[in-house]
C-alpha positions in Angstrom: -89.3 16.6 41.9 -87.8 18.2 38.9 -84.4 16.9 37.5 -82.3 19.8 36.3 -79.7 19.0 33.6 -76.4 20.8 33.3 -73.5 21.9 35.5 -73.6 24.2 38.4 -71.4 27.2 38.6 -69.1 25.5 41.2 -68.6 22.4 39.0 -67.7 24.6 36.0 -65.1 26.5 38.1 -63.6 23.2 39.3 -63.5 21.7 35.8 -61.8 24.8 34.4 -59.2 24.7 37.2 -58.4 21.0 36.4 -58.1 21.8 32.7 -55.7 24.5 33.5 -53.5 22.3 35.7 -53.5 19.5 33.0 -52.7 22.1 30.3 -49.9 23.6 32.3 -48.3 20.2 33.1 -48.7 19.0 29.5 -47.2 22.2 28.0 -44.3 22.0 30.5 -43.5 18.4 29.7 -43.8 19.1 26.0 -41.4 22.0 26.4 -38.9 20.0 28.4 -39.1 17.2 25.8 -38.5 19.6 23.0 -35.6 21.2 24.8 -34.1 17.7 25.4 -34.5 16.7 21.8 -33.0 20.0 20.7 -30.0 19.6 23.1 -29.5 16.0 22.0 -29.3 17.1 18.4 -26.8 19.8 19.2 -24.6 17.3 21.2 -24.7 14.8 18.4 -23.7 17.4 15.8 -20.9 18.6 18.1 -19.7 15.0 18.6 -19.6 14.3 14.9 -17.8 17.6 14.3 -15.2 16.7 17.0 -14.8 13.3 15.5 -14.2 14.7 12.1 -11.6 17.1 13.6 -9.8 14.2 15.4 -9.8 12.1 12.2 -8.2 15.0 10.3 -5.5 15.4 12.9 -4.8 11.7 12.9 -4.5 11.7 9.1 -2.1 14.7 9.1 0.1 13.1 11.8 0.3 9.7 10.1 1.2 11.5 6.8 4.0 13.4 8.4 5.3 10.2 10.1 5.2 8.4 6.8 7.1 11.2 5.0 9.7 11.4 7.7 8.7 14.9 8.9 9.2 16.0 12.4 6.0 15.9 14.5 6.1 17.9 17.8 4.6 16.9 21.1 5.6 13.2 21.3 5.1 11.5 24.6 5.5 8.0 26.3 2.4 6.4 27.7 1.5 3.0 29.2 -1.5 1.1 27.9 -2.4 -2.2 29.4 1.2 -2.9 30.3 2.6 -1.7 27.0 4.9 1.3 26.6 3.6 3.3 23.6 5.3 6.4 22.1 2.9 8.7 20.3 1.4 12.1 19.9 -1.6 13.3 21.9 -4.5 15.1 20.2 -7.9 16.3 21.3 -11.0 18.0 20.1 -13.8 19.8 22.1 -17.4 18.5 21.9 -18.8 21.3 24.0 -17.8 23.2 27.1 -17.6 20.1 29.3 -16.9 17.2 26.9 -13.8 16.4 24.9 -12.4 13.6 22.7 -8.8 12.6 23.5 -6.5 10.0 21.8 -2.8 9.2 21.2 -1.5 8.5 17.7 1.3 6.0 17.8 4.4 6.7 15.8 4.8 3.0 14.8 2.9 -0.3 15.0 1.5 -0.9 18.5 3.5 -3.5 20.4 1.7 -6.7 21.4 -0.2 -6.9 24.6 1.7 -8.4 27.5 0.3 -11.5 29.3 1.1 -13.0 32.7 3.3 -16.2 32.7 2.8 -19.2 34.9 5.6 -21.6 35.8 6.8 -24.1 38.4 3.4 -25.9 38.5 3.3 -28.6 41.2 0.7 -31.2 42.1 1.1 -32.7 45.6 -0.7 -35.4 47.5 -1.8 -34.7 51.1 -3.3 -36.8 53.8 -5.4 -34.2 55.6 -2.7 -31.5 56.0 0.3 -33.7 55.8 2.2 -33.5 52.5 3.4 -36.8 50.9 6.6 -37.1 49.0 5.4 -39.7 46.5 3.3 -39.2 43.3 0.9 -42.1 43.9 -1.5 -43.1 46.7 -4.6 -45.2 47.3 -7.6 -43.5 45.9 -9.8 -44.4 49.0 -7.1 -43.5 51.5 -8.9 -41.5 54.3 -8.1 -37.8 54.3 -6.6 -37.9 50.8 -6.6 -34.6 48.9 -4.6 -33.1 46.0 -3.2 -29.6 46.0 -1.8 -27.5 43.2 0.6 -24.5 43.3 2.2 -22.3 40.7 4.4 -19.2 40.3 2.8 -16.5 38.2 4.9 -13.6 36.8 2.2 -10.9 36.7 4.1 -8.5 34.5 2.0 -5.6 35.8 -1.1 -6.7 33.8 -2.4 -9.6 35.9 -6.2 -10.1 36.1 -7.0 -13.7 37.2 -6.0 -17.3 36.9 -8.2 -20.1 35.4 -7.8 -23.5 37.2 -8.7 -26.8 35.6 -8.5 -30.4 36.8 -8.6 -33.5 34.6 -8.8 -37.2 35.3 -7.4 -39.9 32.8 -9.7 -42.3 31.1 -9.6 -45.9 32.4 -7.0 -48.4 31.2 -3.7 -46.7 32.1 -2.5 -48.5 35.3 1.2 -47.6 35.3 2.1 -44.6 37.5 4.3 -42.0 35.9 7.0 -42.1 38.5 9.3 -39.9 36.4 9.1 -38.4 32.9 12.8 -38.3 32.3 13.1 -41.4 30.1 9.6 -41.7 28.8 9.4 -42.0 25.0 6.8 -39.4 24.1 6.0 -40.9 20.7 5.8 -44.5 21.9 4.8 -44.5 25.5 2.2 -41.8 25.7 -1.2 -43.0 24.7 -0.1 -46.6 25.1 1.5 -47.0 28.5 0.6 -43.6 29.9 -2.3 -41.2 29.3 -1.7 -38.5 26.7 -3.1 -35.0 27.4 -5.7 -34.0 26.2 -6.6 -37.2 24.2 -6.8 -39.5 27.2 -8.1 -37.1 29.8 -11.6 -35.9 30.8 -12.3 -32.6 32.6 -13.5 -32.5 36.2 -16.2 -29.8 35.6 -16.9 -28.9 39.2 -13.3 -27.8 39.6 -13.0 -25.4 36.7 -12.8 -22.0 38.4 -11.3 -18.6 37.9 -9.9 -16.4 40.7 -6.7 -14.4 41.6 -5.2 -17.3 43.6 -2.1 -19.3 42.4 -3.4 -22.5 44.0 -6.3 -24.9 43.9 -7.4 -28.1 45.7 -9.1 -31.3 44.8 -10.8 -32.2 48.1 -13.3 -34.9 46.9 -11.6 -38.1 45.6 -14.4 -40.1 43.9 -14.5 -43.9 43.8 -14.3 -44.0 40.0 -10.9 -42.2 40.1 -9.3 -45.5 41.2 -6.6 -46.6 38.9 -6.5 -43.3 37.1 -4.2 -40.2 36.8 -5.0 -36.7 37.9 -3.6 -33.6 36.1 -3.9 -29.9 36.7 -3.7 -26.9 34.4 -3.4 -23.1 35.1 -4.0 -20.3 32.6 -3.2 -16.7 33.6 -5.1 -13.8 32.0 -4.2 -10.1 31.6 -6.4 -7.0 32.3 -6.5 -6.5 28.5 -8.1 -9.9 28.1 -4.8 -11.4 26.7 -4.6 -15.1 27.5 -1.4 -16.5 28.8 0.0 -19.9 28.0 -1.7 -22.9 29.7 0.8 -24.8 31.9 0.2 -28.4 32.9 1.4 -30.2 36.0 2.9 -33.7 36.0 0.2 -36.3 36.9 -0.3 -38.1 40.2 -1.6 -41.6 40.2 -4.5 -42.9 42.4 -4.2 -46.7 42.9 -7.2 -48.8 42.3 -6.2 -51.2 45.1 -8.0 -51.0 48.5 -6.2 -49.2 51.3 -3.4 -51.5 52.3 -1.7 -49.4 55.0 -1.7 -52.3 57.5 0.5 -54.6 55.4 3.9 -55.4 56.6 5.1 -56.0 53.0 3.7 -54.5 49.9 5.4 -55.1 46.5 4.0 -53.6 43.3 6.0 -53.9 40.2 4.1 -51.0 38.5 5.7 -48.6 41.0 9.3 -49.5 40.1 11.0 -46.4 39.0 13.0 -47.0 35.8 15.1 -43.9 36.3 16.2 -44.8 39.8 19.7 -46.3 39.5 19.5 -47.6 43.1 16.5 -49.7 42.0 17.3 -50.8 38.5 20.4 -51.6 36.4 20.5 -51.0 32.7 22.3 -53.2 30.0 21.5 -51.6 26.7 17.7 -51.3 26.5 17.2 -54.1 29.1 16.4 -53.2 32.7 17.2 -55.4 35.6 15.7 -55.0 39.1 18.3 -54.6 41.9 15.8 -53.6 44.5 12.0 -54.2 44.7 10.9 -51.4 47.0 8.5 -52.3 49.8 5.5 -49.8 49.6 4.5 -50.5 53.3 6.1 -48.5 56.1 8.3 -51.4 57.2 11.0 -51.0 54.5 11.2 -54.7 53.8 12.8 -54.3 50.4 13.7 -57.2 48.1 17.2 -56.9 46.7 20.0 -58.8 45.0 23.6 -57.8 44.3 24.2 -60.7 41.9 23.5 -59.6 38.3 22.6 -63.1 37.0 19.8 -63.3 39.6 18.3 -59.9 39.1 14.9 -60.2 37.4 14.1 -58.4 34.2 11.6 -55.5 34.3 9.1 -55.6 31.5 6.1 -53.5 30.5 3.3 -55.8 29.3 -0.3 -55.7 28.3 -2.2 -57.6 30.9 -5.4 -58.1 28.9 -5.2 -58.9 25.2 -8.8 -57.7 24.6 -8.5 -54.5 26.8 -6.2 -51.5 26.8 -4.6 -52.4 30.2 -0.8 -52.1 30.6 1.5 -52.6 33.6 5.0 -53.7 34.7 6.1 -57.2 35.6 9.2 -59.1 36.6 10.5 -62.1 34.6 13.4 -64.5 35.2 16.9 -63.5 34.1 18.3 -66.5 32.0 15.9 -68.8 33.7 16.6 -67.7 37.3 15.6 -64.8 39.5 16.3 -64.4 43.2 15.6 -61.4 45.4 16.0 -61.5 49.2 14.6 -59.5 52.1 17.6 -58.9 54.3 16.0 -57.7 57.5 12.6 -59.4 57.5 12.3 -61.3 60.8 8.8 -62.4 61.7 8.0 -62.3 65.4 5.1 -63.6 67.5 2.8 -60.9 66.0 3.6 -61.9 62.4 4.0 -65.7 62.8 0.7 -66.3 61.1 0.7 -64.2 57.9 -1.7 -63.8 55.0 -0.3 -63.4 51.5 -2.2 -61.7 48.8 -0.7 -62.0 45.4 -1.8 -61.1 41.8 0.2 -62.8 39.1 0.0 -63.7 35.5 1.0 -67.3 34.7 2.9 -68.7 31.8 0.1 -69.4 29.3 2.5 -71.4 27.0 3.7 -73.7 29.8 1.0 -73.8 32.5 3.1 -76.2 34.7 5.7 -73.4 35.3 5.9 -72.3 38.9 4.7 -68.8 39.7 5.9 -68.6 43.3 
């Protein structure tokens, strides 16, 4: 059998047809690419020409403004919440494209930013709001909610919410900030922001809401303060002022809700004239408020028997401060006026934490 080399007529015709298709496709693509490059070049040249025209117009308008000459066509426009007076100019790039701008007749006013105010931090048990600024850290259902008023000024974008917890060692609740000495008390008796606070990272969020919620109260928040910060932002990216809440205090004690009497000297409010009496810089306790729900308050109307309220460092080798009561001229007497034990309370258990007199150990504590 003879092996003939070469192509048949049919194969030659098919090959020529394929070459024709490839050539036509290649030439078409090359042509389109060339047209695209050519058009891009023209658009670029037109854009630079329009830019040059705009820059010349800007230069002429600024020169006339500087020389005090009248410039026709002034308008009032709003830009990211700012009212700007200026002169509109434009330049054509091509039949469908155009550069437009406004030349201000003076220095542009600053961007407006939203303003936050009236920031509140409130304690809740489930959905019941509490009136006090301290609660047991492990109280079932405890959560902390923030709220704020935000003046949007027509430029509002979003709010940034941040939560912070104080470092260990500050065991006096900030019942009121009215009479706190900012230079002496903060950083010593009470935590100072931001030096004595740590961020709670899982609760740094940004959204359009004016409120946030701390749902999970961790065990290591016991005996520490919680504070909240809100920062509003404008559409222009302008950052508003960060506003802080007053702190709330989470007691490190266990949940003592079942007590019929609960006295804690650290919770005595120095600004409450119904609770304390001032003589110069000395504070005397008229009423030691019962923190249980029984309202079994200790009190005395006799000035010479009202104990002195002191702020003391409980541990010499640790940064731990609190409040304590000490005798007034050697005597102190507070009475419970309406405390009448019944059959249910005949056998009572007392739990007391006290610091004795280290100089005279024989002194009675109770």
